C-alpha positions as CSV (number, residue, x, y, z in Angstrom):
1,X,125.0,-105.5,22.5
2,X,124.2,-103.4,25.8
3,X,121.5,-100.9,25.9
4,X,123.8,-98.0,25.9
5,X,125.3,-99.4,22.8
6,X,122.2,-99.8,21.3
7,X,121.1,-96.1,22.1
8,X,124.7,-95.0,20.5
9,X,124.1,-96.9,17.4
10,X,120.5,-95.4,16.8
11,X,121.7,-92.1,17.5
12,X,124.7,-92.8,14.9
13,X,122.0,-93.9,12.4
14,X,119.9,-90.7,12.8
15,X,123.2,-88.6,12.4
16,X,123.9,-90.1,9.1
17,X,120.4,-90.2,7.9
18,X,120.5,-86.3,8.7
19,X,123.7,-86.0,6.5
20,X,122.0,-87.8,3.7
21,X,118.6,-85.8,4.0
22,X,120.7,-82.6,4.0
23,X,122.5,-83.5,1.1
24,X,119.6,-84.8,-0.9
25,X,117.6,-81.5,0.1
26,X,120.6,-79.4,-1.1
27,X,120.5,-81.2,-4.4
28,X,116.7,-81.2,-5.1
29,X,116.5,-77.4,-4.3
30,X,119.6,-76.5,-6.7
31,X,118.4,-78.7,-9.2
32,X,114.7,-78.0,-8.9
33,X,113.7,-81.8,-8.6
34,X,110.6,-83.2,-7.2
35,X,110.7,-86.0,-4.5
36,X,110.1,-88.6,-7.3
37,X,113.1,-87.4,-9.5
38,X,116.5,-89.3,-9.4
39,X,119.8,-88.1,-9.6
40,X,123.6,-89.6,-9.1
41,X,125.7,-87.3,-6.9
42,X,129.1,-87.5,-6.4
43,X,130.9,-86.2,-3.2
44,X,134.1,-84.3,-3.9
45,X,136.7,-83.0,-1.0
46,X,140.5,-82.6,-1.3
47,X,143.3,-83.2,1.3
48,X,146.7,-81.5,1.5
49,X,146.3,-78.1,0.1
50,X,148.6,-76.6,3.1
51,X,151.4,-78.9,3.5
52,X,155.1,-78.2,2.5
53,X,155.4,-81.2,0.6
54,X,153.8,-84.2,-1.2
55,X,150.9,-84.0,-3.4
56,X,147.3,-82.6,-3.0
57,X,144.7,-85.2,-3.2
58,X,141.1,-85.1,-4.3
59,X,138.4,-87.8,-3.7
60,X,135.3,-88.5,-5.7
61,X,132.7,-90.6,-4.1
62,X,129.2,-92.0,-5.2
63,X,127.6,-93.7,-2.5
64,X,124.6,-96.2,-2.8
65,X,121.4,-95.1,-2.2
66,X,119.8,-98.3,-0.5
67,X,122.0,-98.2,2.4
68,X,124.1,-95.9,4.7
69,X,127.7,-96.0,5.8
70,X,127.8,-95.2,9.5
71,X,130.3,-92.9,11.2
72,X,131.0,-90.9,7.9
73,X,132.3,-87.6,9.0
74,X,135.1,-84.8,8.2
75,X,138.0,-86.8,7.9
76,X,140.1,-84.5,10.5
77,X,137.4,-85.7,13.1
78,X,138.1,-89.2,12.9
79,X,141.0,-91.3,14.3
80,X,143.5,-92.7,12.0
81,X,142.1,-96.2,13.1
82,X,138.4,-95.2,12.2
83,X,139.8,-93.7,8.8
84,X,141.3,-96.7,7.6
85,X,138.3,-98.7,8.4
86,X,136.0,-96.6,6.7
87,X,138.5,-96.3,3.6
88,X,138.1,-99.9,3.0
89,X,134.0,-100.0,3.5
90,X,133.8,-97.2,1.0
91,X,135.8,-98.8,-1.5
92,X,133.9,-102.0,-0.9
93,X,130.5,-100.3,-0.9
94,X,130.4,-97.3,-2.8
95,X,128.8,-97.2,-6.3
96,X,132.1,-95.5,-7.6
97,X,135.0,-93.8,-6.2
98,X,138.3,-92.6,-7.4
99,X,141.2,-90.5,-6.2
100,X,143.3,-87.8,-8.2
101,X,146.4,-86.4,-7.4
102,X,148.5,-83.3,-8.2
103,X,152.0,-83.6,-7.8
104,X,154.4,-80.9,-5.7
105,X,155.9,-80.2,-9.2
106,X,152.3,-79.4,-10.6
107,X,151.4,-77.3,-7.7
108,X,154.6,-75.2,-8.2
109,X,153.7,-74.8,-11.8
110,X,150.1,-73.7,-11.5
111,X,149.7,-73.0,-7.9
112,X,147.9,-75.1,-5.3
113,X,144.6,-73.8,-5.9
114,X,144.8,-74.7,-9.7
115,X,146.4,-78.1,-8.8
116,X,143.5,-78.9,-6.2
117,X,141.0,-78.2,-9.2
118,X,142.9,-80.2,-11.4
119,X,143.1,-83.3,-8.8
120,X,139.3,-83.1,-8.5
121,X,138.6,-82.9,-12.4
122,X,140.7,-85.9,-12.7
123,X,139.0,-87.9,-9.8
124,X,135.7,-87.0,-11.3
125,X,137.0,-88.3,-14.6
126,X,138.1,-91.7,-13.1
127,X,134.6,-92.5,-11.7
128,X,133.2,-95.5,-13.5
129,X,129.7,-94.3,-13.0
130,X,129.0,-90.9,-14.5
131,X,127.5,-88.4,-11.9
132,X,124.6,-86.0,-12.7
133,X,125.4,-83.5,-9.8
134,X,128.7,-83.0,-8.0
135,X,128.3,-82.0,-4.2
136,X,131.4,-80.3,-3.3
137,X,133.2,-79.0,0.1
138,X,132.9,-75.5,-0.3
139,X,134.3,-75.0,-4.1
140,X,133.0,-74.8,-7.7
141,X,135.5,-76.6,-9.8
142,X,136.3,-74.5,-13.1
143,X,135.8,-76.4,-16.4
144,X,133.2,-78.8,-15.3
145,X,130.1,-79.2,-17.2
146,X,128.4,-81.2,-14.5
147,X,126.1,-79.0,-12.3
148,X,128.0,-78.2,-8.9
149,X,126.8,-77.5,-5.7
150,X,129.6,-76.0,-3.1
151,X,128.5,-76.8,0.6
152,X,130.6,-74.8,3.3
153,X,131.9,-77.3,5.7
154,X,130.4,-80.0,3.4
155,X,132.6,-82.7,4.9
156,X,130.7,-82.4,8.2
157,X,127.1,-81.9,6.6
158,X,127.2,-84.3,3.6
159,X,127.6,-88.0,3.6
160,X,129.2,-88.1,0.1
161,X,131.6,-85.3,0.8
162,X,132.5,-87.0,4.2
163,X,133.4,-90.1,2.1
164,X,135.5,-88.4,-0.3
165,X,137.3,-86.5,2.3
166,X,138.1,-89.9,4.0
167,X,139.4,-91.0,0.8
168,X,141.6,-88.4,-0.1
169,X,143.0,-88.2,3.3
170,X,143.9,-91.7,3.5
171,X,145.7,-92.0,0.1
172,X,147.6,-88.8,0.8
173,X,148.5,-90.1,4.3
174,X,149.8,-93.5,2.8
175,X,151.9,-91.8,0.1
176,X,153.5,-89.6,2.9
177,X,154.4,-92.4,5.0
178,X,155.9,-94.1,1.8
179,X,157.9,-91.1,1.3
180,X,159.2,-91.5,5.0
181,X,160.9,-94.4,3.9
182,X,162.4,-92.9,0.9
183,X,163.4,-89.6,3.0
184,X,163.6,-90.6,6.6
185,X,165.2,-87.4,7.8
186,X,162.2,-85.3,7.2
187,X,159.8,-87.1,9.4
188,X,157.1,-87.4,6.9
189,X,155.3,-90.4,8.5
190,X,154.7,-88.2,11.4
191,X,153.5,-84.8,10.0
192,X,152.5,-85.9,6.6
193,X,154.2,-82.8,5.0
194,X,152.8,-80.0,7.2
195,X,154.9,-77.2,8.4
196,X,155.7,-78.4,12.0
197,X,158.9,-77.2,13.7
198,X,160.6,-80.3,13.2
199,X,159.9,-80.4,9.5
200,X,161.0,-76.9,9.0
201,X,164.1,-77.6,11.0
202,X,164.8,-80.8,8.7
203,X,164.6,-78.4,5.7
204,X,167.1,-75.7,7.0
205,X,169.3,-78.7,7.8
206,X,169.1,-80.9,4.7
207,X,167.6,-78.4,2.4
208,X,164.5,-79.6,0.2
209,X,163.9,-83.0,-1.0
210,X,162.2,-83.9,-4.5
211,X,158.7,-83.8,-3.1
212,X,158.8,-80.4,-1.3
213,X,156.5,-77.6,-3.0
214,X,159.6,-75.1,-3.7
215,X,156.8,-72.3,-3.8
216,X,156.0,-73.1,-0.4
217,X,159.2,-73.1,1.3
218,X,161.2,-70.2,-0.4
219,X,161.4,-68.5,3.3
220,X,162.5,-71.4,4.9
221,X,165.1,-72.4,2.8
222,X,166.3,-68.7,2.8
223,X,166.7,-69.0,6.4
């Protein structure tokens, strides 16, 4: 390893330590805990609230306290290659992890916000270890008995939320890549269901397919 690489590695370790310290500080302050008190924190984040097609995904992750996973960050700030690498590492090294999904039909039925909350509750319920506190990216999930801490832009500030964002993003992207094989005319592998010009033109040409969110594309279909 070159001296430059060593310096970059140390900087990354410090960045991740800062994210862990920030997260732990938020939790201790919120719960009124002293330094000697322990807790089990699960980071929660979602992917796919904005697209015109596909599910919304929510990740829930409990990270180990004895070591850090380097390069965790808001999933949107990472390359697809880096996300895939971290996706595997998180699943191998996390104390517990889970992903919850809400289908396009469910989104149409109860709206995207409520479907996102539902996916988050499902992800938490699937964790093999019960958390004592949830650290969420910006939201407070209704119907949860576990204490929750919403953190604005938490996926860039808290390591557990960053890990959850990666799980949700990669899971959803892979689903959309599978859907591209089933519905190749829409280009899902490229845009993942978001409202690109190419995608909207395909909807106008071919009409909606079964994974489109009908409540999101009414105007496009009418055009």
